[in-house]
N, C-alpha and C positions, 0 to 999 in steps of 0.2 A: 494475441499480440505477439509479433515476432521481432526479435532483435538479434543482430549479429554479435556473437560472444567470442572474444579472443581468449583462448585457453593459454594464458601466460602466467608465469609466477608473479604473485602480487606482493608488493611491499606497501605498507601504509605510510609512506614518507613524502606524500605530496603536500602535507601540512594543511589539508582541508578537512574540516568537520562540518557536517550538516545536522541540525537539530530538529527534532519533532517531539512535541509533547501534547498533553491535554490540559496544560497548566493555564492557558490564556496568558495575557500580559498585564493583568491588573495588579500583580504584586512583583516581588523581586526574584521569584524562583528561577526564571530563565537567565536573568543577569547573574545570579549566583553560579549557575552551571558554567556560564561563559567565563566568569571571573576565575573559577577553579582551573579551567583549561588554559587561560592565559598565564596563570601562575605557574603552570608546568612549562610553557614556552610562549614567549611573546611574539614568536614568528608565525604562529598558527593563523589561518584564515577561518573565521567562524561565520556560518551562514544559517539561515532559518528555512526549513521546509514549511512547517506550519506549527503554531501552538494553539490552534483552534480545533483540534480533534475533539469531538464531543466527549464529555467526561466518561472515562472507563471504556470507551468504545475501541476495543482491541482490533476488531475487524476493520474499521476505517483506518486505523494506524497501519495495518497490513497493506491495505489498498494504496494509501498515499506513498508508501515506500516503493511498491511495484510501479506506480505511475511515474515516479520521479527518478529513481536511482539510475536507470540506463542512460540518462542524459548527463551524468556526472563523470569526471575522469576516473580512470583506473587508479586505485589506491585511496579514493575518498572514503572517509569513515563517517557513517551515519550513526547518530545516537537517537534512539526512539524510546521515549519513556511514557508509556500508557500502561500503568502498573497497578491495577486494583489489588493485586496480591502482594504488594510490597511488604517485606518482612516475613513472608511465608516461605514454604519450601521450594517455590519455583526457582529454577536456576537462572543465574545471571551469566550471559554468554556473549561471545563474539563469533559471529558467522563470517567466514571468508567464502565468497562466492567464486564460481569459475570465471566470472567476468572480471574479477580483481577488485571488488568492492568489499567493504567491511561493515558489519551491522552490530552495534553494541546495544543490547536490549535484554529485558527479561524474556525467557523462552516460554511465552504464555499464549502463543498463537500469532504474535506480531510478525513472525517470520514465514507464515504460511505461504504467501504469494511470491516473495522474492526468492525463497528457496527453490520453488518450482520454476520460476521464470529464469533466474540467473544461474541456478545449479549450486549444489553444495560442494565446495572444495574441502572444507574442514570446519569443525566447530570446536571451540575451546571454552571451558567454564572459567570465569574470572576468579583467579586466586586472590581473595581479598587480603590475605596476609602480606601480599606484595603490591597489589594494585588497588589500593584504597587510600583516599586522602588521609593524611596524618591527623591524629587526634579526633577521628570521627567514628571510632568503633562503637560508641554508645548511641549513635543515631541509627534508628531502624526505619525511618519513614521518608528518607530523601536519598535513596540510592542513586537517583538521577544525577545529583550533585557529587556525592561522596564516592561513588563507585563508577558509574557509567561515564560521566564527563571526564573524570580523572583518568580512567583507563584509556578512553578514546584519545585524550591529549597525549598520553605517553606513547600510544601506538602511532598516531598521526605524525608526531614530531620525530619519530625514530628513536626515542629513548628506550623503548622495548621493541622486540620483534613479536610477531604474531605468536610464535611458540612460547614466548615468555608471558603471555596472557594468563595461562593456567593449563590444567590438564586437558588432553584431547578427549572429546566425547564421540559417541557414535554419530554417524552422518545422517541424522534425522532430527526433526524439530517437532514441537507441538503444533498440530495442524487443526484449523477450524474447518469442519466439513462444509461444502457448498456444492452447488450444481455447476459442473464444468460444461463448457459448450460441446454439445454432441448433436449429430444429425442422425435421425433414425425414423424410418417409416414416413418420410416426407415432412418431418417436423424437426425444427431446430430448438433444442432446450438450452437454457442458459440461466445465468444469475444476474441480478441487479446489484452490483457491488457498491455503487455510490451514485449520488445525484450530482448533476451539474448545478450545485446548490444555489448559485446566484440567480438562476433562471428557472429552476424546477424541472429541467430536462432529465430524462431517465436514461442513464448510461448502463449498458449491459456489458458482459464479458464475452459476447459473441464476436469473434474476430472475423476478418474478411474471408480467409479461406474456408472457414466453416459456413459462413453466411452464403458464400458463392455456390454451395451445393444445392441451394434452392433454385438457382438459375433465374433469379429475378432480374429484370432490366429496369433502368430508371423509368419511372412512371407507372410501373406495375404496382398492384395493391397486395399487401400481405395481411393475413389474419393473425391478430395478436391476442394472446391471453396472458394475464399477469396474475400470479398467485402469491399470497403470503402464507408460507407453510403449504397446507393443502387447500386453503380457502381461495376461491376465485374472486379477485378484486376488480378486474377489468377485462373486458373483451371488446374488440372492435376491429374494423378494417382500416388500414393506414397505408397511404401511398408512400412508395420509396422514391425519394427525391435527393437532389444534391445541395439545394439551398433552401433556407427557411421561406424565402419570398416566393417559392414555387406554389404555395398554398395560400388561401385567404387568411387574414388575421383571425386568430382563434381556432383555426383548423389544425388537426393533427398531421404529423409527418414523421417518417422514419428516415434516418440519414446515418452516415458514418461520421463519428466524432473525430477529434484531433488525434486520438490514439488508434483510429481506424477500426473502432468497434461499433456495432449497431446501437443506435440510440433513438429515443422517441421524444418529441417535443410538441408543444402547441405554439404556432407562430404568434409572437407577441403576447404570450400568456404562459401560465405555470401549470404544466402537466401534473406534477406531483400534488400540488394543492387542490386542483380541481377534482382529481380522482382518488386522493388519499393514498398515493403510492409512494413508498419510501424505499430504503435500501438496507442491505445486510445479507448475511449468509443464508437467511431463510426466505428471501424474496427471489422468485423464479419467474421466468418468461418462456413462453412457447410460441414459435413463429411458424406459420405454414403459408404456402401460396394460396391466395383467396379461392382459387378454383379447385384446389385439392379436396 
């Protein structure tokens, strides 16, 4: 996936915060986070990315940030709280990317993909002696409210600069290992980072330039293998088409999704459920030309 990145100095003063959590909306947790932010500045604009990340699924949190962040203006502050290690020794950080976006989150793998996609300009550890909601020091289980939303609001409103977040860290983040898209010996290998969950389509991380090395044309057939870790789950021949209606109902197809990555679907059916294929860093795909 390629995006044009402007290497410009970034300030987080556009007053926009975008929230992502695995909290759901059944209780008041998200509202508490937003209330803290508005308590810092009533001029902030607060938006939701999603609060339906599966519980504890750091990988999916990483993917949703990568999917969404490039479409938001420079200076936007993202708060991502998928934090099974809350209260542990994992660091609370703010990443400033070379694209001019800010990410307030635990450094637990959540930053794996945006750090690679948008580039690391600098990372700072949140100094909780200055950037923590007043009278919350004895709370160890809701850093999303007491530390992350509070710090994000101070940063987005211009109350503090990025340098005032806390001490500078090395330009690296905790990374979740996964299969990056590569072409070798007439085979493209990649990862299944996420499903098009509403429909059960299989989204890969294989971008257009990598896929084009196979030199397939619309209507050609590819041979597809899908693995969970090292176990082969699916193998089949799938036509490469531009629209779902190019194949009969229930038939498989390969296409480029809205992010211009290779994807697989069943027309009017659910590929994931039929073949028990899911997503995550340990799901891999291998694609070759059928005649190879």
